[in-house]
ZAMARGU-4260 file (C-alpha; in steps of 0.2 Angstrom, whole numbers, plus 5000, padded with zeros to 4 digits):
<rodrens>
0) 4984/4972/5052 | 4978/4960/5039 | 4968/4944/5044 | 4978/4928/5046 | 4973/4916/5032
5) 4973/4897/5035 | 4989/4896/5024 | 4998/4908/5035 | 4995/4897/5050 | 5006/4882/5055
10) 4999/4865/5049 | 4996/4851/5061 | 5011/4842/5054 | 5022/4857/5056 | 5017/4859/5074
15) 5020/4840/5077 | 5037/4842/5068 | 5043/4856/5079 | 5037/4849/5095 | 5044/4832/5092
20) 5061/4838/5085 | 5062/4850/5100 | 5059/4835/5111 | 5073/4825/5103 | 5085/4840/5105
25) 5079/4842/5123 | 5082/4824/5128 | 5099/4824/5121 | 5104/4841/5128 | 5098/4837/5145
30) 5111/4824/5146 | 5124/4836/5141 | 5119/4851/5152 | 5116/4841/5168 | 5134/4839/5171
35) 5139/4857/5168 | 5135/4864/5185 | 5143/4850/5195 | 5157/4841/5185 | 5171/4853/5190
40) 5167/4848/5208 | 5165/4829/5204 | 5181/4829/5195 | 5191/4833/5211 | 5186/4815/5217
45) 5194/4807/5203 | 5212/4802/5200 | 5221/4817/5191 | 5204/4827/5193 | 5213/4841/5202
50) 5221/4846/5186 | 5209/4860/5180 | 5216/4859/5162 | 5210/4840/5162 | 5193/4846/5169
55) 5192/4858/5155 | 5196/4845/5142 | 5183/4833/5149 | 5170/4847/5148 | 5175/4851/5130
60) 5180/4834/5123 | 5162/4831/5118 | 5164/4846/5106 | 5180/4839/5098 | 5171/4824/5090
65) 5156/4835/5086 | 5167/4847/5077 | 5175/4833/5067 | 5159/4824/5062 | 5145/4837/5061
70) 5148/4841/5042 | 5149/4822/5039 | 5132/4819/5048 | 5124/4834/5038 | 5130/4827/5022
75) 5126/4809/5026 | 5108/4815/5030 | 5107/4823/5013 | 5112/4807/5005 | 5104/4793/5016
80) 5090/4802/5024 | 5088/4812/5040 | 5080/4799/5052 | 5093/4784/5050 | 5107/4796/5053
85) 5099/4804/5068 | 5096/4786/5076 | 5114/4781/5073 | 5120/4796/5081 | 5109/4794/5096
90) 5115/4776/5098 | 5133/4782/5099 | 5128/4796/5111 | 5120/4783/5123 | 5136/4771/5122
95) 5147/4786/5126 | 5136/4790/5141 | 5137/4773/5148 | 5156/4773/5146 | 5157/4789/5156
100) 5145/4782/5169 | 5158/4767/5172 | 5173/4778/5173 | 5185/4777/5188 | 5197/4791/5182
105) 5195/4807/5172 | 5203/4799/5157 | 5189/4787/5154 | 5177/4801/5157 | 5185/4810/5143
110) 5184/4794/5132 | 5165/4793/5136 | 5163/4812/5132 | 5172/4809/5115 | 5160/4795/5111
115) 5145/4806/5116 | 5151/4819/5104 | 5152/4806/5090 | 5133/4806/5090 | 5134/4823/5080
120) 5116/4824/5075 | 5112/4843/5077 | 5114/4846/5059 | 5103/4832/5053 | 5089/4837/5066
125) 5089/4855/5061 | 5090/4850/5042 | 5075/4839/5045 | 5066/4853/5054 | 5069/4864/5038
130) 5063/4850/5027 | 5046/4848/5036 | 5042/4867/5038 | 5037/4880/5026 | 5050/4895/5026
135) 5037/4907/5033 | 5036/4896/5049 | 5054/4891/5050 | 5058/4904/5064 | 5044/4897/5074
140) 5050/4879/5073 | 5068/4884/5076 | 5063/4895/5091 | 5053/4880/5097 | 5069/4870/5096
145) 5080/4884/5103 | 5068/4887/5117 | 5067/4869/5122 | 5086/4869/5123 | 5085/4885/5134
150) 5071/4876/5145 | 5082/4860/5146 | 5096/4871/5151 | 5086/4879/5165 | 5080/4861/5171
155) 5098/4855/5171 | 5105/4870/5181 | 5092/4865/5194 | 5092/4846/5193 | 5110/4844/5190
160) 5116/4848/5208 | 5101/4838/5215 | 5104/4823/5205 | 5123/4824/5209 | 5119/4823/5228
165) 5106/4810/5225 | 5113/4797/5212 | 5131/4804/5209 | 5139/4808/5193 | 5139/4790/5187
170) 5121/4789/5189 | 5119/4806/5180 | 5129/4799/5165 | 5118/4783/5165 | 5103/4794/5165
175) 5109/4803/5149 | 5111/4787/5140 | 5093/4782/5144 | 5087/4799/5138 | 5096/4796/5122
180) 5087/4779/5120 | 5071/4788/5123 | 5075/4801/5110 | 5077/4787/5097 | 5059/4781/5101
185) 5053/4799/5098 | 5062/4800/5081 | 5055/4783/5075 | 5037/4785/5082 | 5033/4803/5084
190) 5043/4814/5071 | 5034/4815/5054 | 5041/4806/5039 | 5055/4815/5030 | 5054/4820/5012
195) 5055/4804/5001 | 5070/4809/4990 | 5086/4813/4999 | 5098/4826/4991 | 5115/4822/4985
200) 5128/4832/4993 | 5142/4840/4982 | 5158/4848/4986 | 5151/4863/4977 | 5138/4865/4991
205) 5151/4866/5004 | 5161/4878/4994 | 5146/4889/4992 | 5142/4888/5010 | 5159/4892/5016
210) 5161/4906/5004 | 5145/4915/5010 | 5150/4930/5021 | 5133/4931/5030 | 5134/4912/5035
215) 5153/4915/5040 | 5147/4929/5052 | 5134/4918/5060 | 5146/4903/5061 | 5158/4914/5070
220) 5144/4919/5082 | 5139/4902/5087 | 5157/4897/5089 | 5160/4912/5101 | 5144/4909/5111
225) 5148/4891/5115 | 5166/4894/5119 | 5160/4907/5132 | 5147/4895/5138 | 5159/4880/5142
230) 5173/4892/5148 | 5161/4899/5161 | 5157/4883/5168 | 5175/4878/5172 | 5174/4893/5184
235) 5157/4896/5190 | 5152/4881/5201 | 5168/4884/5211 | 5165/4902/5212 | 5148/4900/5219
240) 5155/4888/5233 | 5170/4899/5237 | 5164/4917/5235 | 5145/4914/5236 | 5147/4902/5251
245) 5133/4892/5243 | 5134/4872/5244 | 5132/4863/5228 | 5115/4856/5232 | 5109/4874/5234
250) 5116/4881/5217 | 5098/4879/5210 | 5093/4894/5221 | 5104/4905/5209 | 5101/4896/5193
255) 5082/4895/5193 | 5078/4913/5196 | 5091/4918/5184 | 5084/4907/5170 | 5066/4912/5173
260) 5070/4930/5172 | 5080/4927/5156 | 5065/4919/5148 | 5053/4933/5153 | 5065/4945/5143
265) 5069/4933/5129 | 5052/4929/5123 | 5046/4947/5120 | 5063/4951/5112 | 5061/4938/5099
270) 5043/4943/5096 | 5049/4961/5093 | 5063/4955/5082 | 5051/4945/5070 | 5036/4956/5070
275) 5043/4973/5069 | 5059/4968/5058 | 5071/4972/5072 | 5081/4956/5071 | 5098/4965/5068
280) 5095/4977/5082 | 5090/4963/5095 | 5103/4952/5089 | 5117/4965/5092 | 5109/4970/5108
285) 5111/4952/5114 | 5130/4953/5109 | 5132/4969/5119 | 5124/4961/5134 | 5136/4946/5132
290) 5151/4958/5131 | 5145/4967/5147 | 5144/4950/5156 | 5162/4946/5152 | 5167/4963/5160
295) 5155/4960/5174 | 5162/4943/5179 | 5180/4949/5177 | 5179/4965/5187 | 5162/4967/5196
300) 5156/4950/5202 | 5158/4949/5220 | 5149/4938/5231 | 5133/4928/5228 | 5122/4942/5222
305) 5135/4949/5210 | 5137/4932/5202 | 5118/4929/5201 | 5116/4946/5192 | 5129/4943/5179
310) 5123/4925/5176 | 5105/4931/5173 | 5112/4943/5160 | 5122/4929/5152 | 5106/4918/5151
315) 5096/4932/5143 | 5109/4935/5129 | 5112/4916/5127 | 5094/4911/5125 | 5091/4925/5112
320) 5106/4921/5102 | 5103/4902/5103 | 5085/4903/5097 | 5088/4915/5083 | 5104/4909/5074
325) 5099/4892/5068 | 5083/4899/5059 | 5094/4912/5051 | 5106/4899/5045 | 5092/4889/5037
330) 5084/4904/5029 | 5101/4911/5021 | 5107/4894/5016 | 5103/4888/4998 | 5089/4876/4998
335) 5100/4862/4990 | 5113/4864/5003 | 5104/4866/5020 | 5111/4850/5027 | 5129/4856/5022
340) 5126/4873/5029 | 5119/4867/5046 | 5133/4854/5046 | 5146/4869/5045 | 5136/4879/5058
345) 5135/4865/5070 | 5153/4861/5068 | 5158/4878/5073 | 5147/4877/5087 | 5155/4861/5093
350) 5172/4868/5090 | 5167/4882/5102 | 5162/4870/5115 | 5178/4860/5114 | 5190/4875/5114
355) 5180/4883/5128 | 5183/4869/5139 | 5202/4867/5134 | 5206/4886/5134 | 5195/4889/5150
360) 5205/4876/5160 | 5222/4880/5153 | 5219/4899/5156 | 5214/4896/5174 | 5229/4885/5177
365) 5242/4896/5169 | 5235/4914/5170 | 5221/4914/5182 | 5202/4917/5181 | 5204/4935/5175
370) 5212/4928/5158 | 5196/4919/5154 | 5185/4934/5155 | 5198/4945/5146 | 5199/4933/5132
375) 5180/4931/5131 | 5178/4949/5131 | 5190/4951/5116 | 5181/4937/5107 | 5164/4945/5110
380) 5170/4962/5104 | 5175/4955/5087 | 5158/4946/5086 | 5150/4963/5089 | 5159/4971/5076
385) 5154/4958/5063 | 5136/4959/5069 | 5136/4978/5067 | 5143/4977/5049 | 5132/4963/5043
390) 5117/4967/5031 | 5100/4967/5038 | 5095/4950/5044 | 5081/4941/5035 | 5063/4939/5041
395) 5052/4924/5039 | 5044/4925/5021 | 5037/4913/5009 | 5050/4906/4998 | 5043/4914/4982
400) 5045/4931/4989 | 5061/4930/4999 | 5072/4944/4995 | 5090/4941/4989 | 5103/4945/5002
</rodrens>
């Protein structure tokens, strides 16, 4: 193996960019994930909270405004600069968190979640990461961000039930607002300065991005992944209480081991994908696992250990796909349209979050839990077909030697 030269190593600024932007993502996503394991239980204490369709809307409402605004935020960050757009979005997110904290019925919670979603900064943050990182190290930085999301997800699954018992859901929402304000400090004081000259977005950039078949496949994938995620959390907390006989304060006993095991599998899988040019194989293997999870939850998950087993496999697939897809988007997108491409990507991600909550709640209400897993399985099967028929996925290379797709 050839020796690593200094130019092949991540610079101090690249490491700082990756770590600080991962922290921004983590602080924001912690606030979102903390409510997942407990909201369906908390909603029953609110007026109209027994309507599982409204519970699903409350979980997914955040994704609606995300879907509507991600492209606009990505384009605005191309025009006005990344940092001002990110700070503005975090302020909106904090306001929405405090609105949800003050809610005394589920409709005001939905309003707060809509405002949270209006802080649609994901595209701007990932575009800034791409701006501050050489292409050969882009996967490392995106993996740092993706792994931070996975780590925060793990913390949320453990801390969410504990915080719910300790400070209640209003206190948890208020904490999310405080974390968003802390993220603003990180953006202004820790994240390296963005490139001096913002890019001018054009409609041609969006047309180019939307017409790219490789990007279309990845956009469909992130839509499916987050639809499955939100739909699952409409059902899982109640199932752990009902069939697993596990009180909400003890749900961490399932989430923590499942997440730790998933990380032990995810890290070597990503290393193999990058180092040995097996990205497509690992990518599609994760989708196969996701398909098996839908079948497992629908047909085989009985009792506490069955739920824990299939949840562990879900986390394995989710973490691999969450860590790899943003870096692939950033590599494949034309350099002049990275903000637009990541805006489209994050829009489809947010749309999946929204529709997962809406469809999950509606399907449970009118067709039963089995319909959620059946629909999820059908969607994952389509994704697998798209993954199997896609060209080989790109590895990280210097921009000058990046092979055309």
